[in-house]
C-alpha positions in Angstrom: 128.0 -183.7 98.7 125.1 -181.3 97.9 122.3 -182.4 95.6 120.1 -179.8 94.2 116.4 -180.4 93.5 116.9 -180.5 89.7 119.1 -183.6 90.1 116.5 -185.7 91.9 114.6 -188.3 90.0 111.4 -188.0 92.1 109.8 -184.6 92.4 109.8 -182.9 95.7 106.5 -182.9 97.7 104.5 -179.8 97.0 106.3 -178.9 93.7 104.7 -181.5 91.5 101.3 -179.8 91.6 102.3 -176.4 90.4 101.6 -176.9 86.7 98.3 -178.8 87.3 97.1 -175.9 89.6 98.2 -173.4 87.0 96.3 -175.2 84.2 93.2 -175.5 86.4 93.4 -171.8 87.1 93.6 -170.9 83.4 90.7 -173.2 82.6 88.7 -171.6 85.4 89.5 -168.1 84.1 88.4 -169.0 80.5 85.1 -170.4 81.9 84.6 -167.1 83.7 84.9 -165.3 80.4 88.5 -163.9 80.7 90.5 -163.5 77.6 94.0 -164.9 77.8 97.1 -163.6 76.1 98.1 -160.2 74.8 95.7 -157.8 73.3 95.5 -157.8 69.6 97.0 -154.8 67.8 94.7 -153.2 65.2 96.4 -152.5 61.9 94.8 -150.5 59.2 95.7 -152.9 56.4 93.9 -150.9 53.7 96.0 -147.8 54.5 99.1 -149.9 54.6 98.4 -151.3 51.1 97.7 -147.8 49.9 101.0 -146.5 51.3 102.8 -149.5 49.8 101.3 -148.6 46.4 102.7 -145.1 46.8 106.2 -146.7 47.1 106.7 -146.6 50.9 108.6 -149.4 52.6 107.5 -151.4 55.6 109.5 -149.4 58.2 108.1 -146.0 57.3 104.6 -147.4 57.1 105.0 -149.1 60.5 106.2 -145.9 62.0 103.3 -143.9 60.5 100.8 -146.4 61.7 102.4 -146.7 65.2 102.9 -150.4 65.0 106.1 -152.6 64.9 107.4 -153.7 61.5 106.8 -157.4 62.5 103.1 -156.6 63.4 102.6 -154.8 60.1 104.2 -157.6 58.1 102.1 -160.2 59.8 98.9 -158.2 59.2 99.8 -157.8 55.5 100.4 -161.6 55.2 97.0 -162.4 56.6 
């Protein structure tokens, strides 16, 4: 009978420390001044509101501003 690692109750030696080491590395990066996560996308909200006032929908506005529809919608909500 074969037992895979995911079926064991006790973690295997050497595997238990992966998440702790990852968290420690992230904290070290933040202390060093690194910015974590994706870069923020700049959306010209004033232009988007102006285009909405002219009767354009979200999809054409997003295409014109070179952003996704979801990014545009999120920026307009904020």
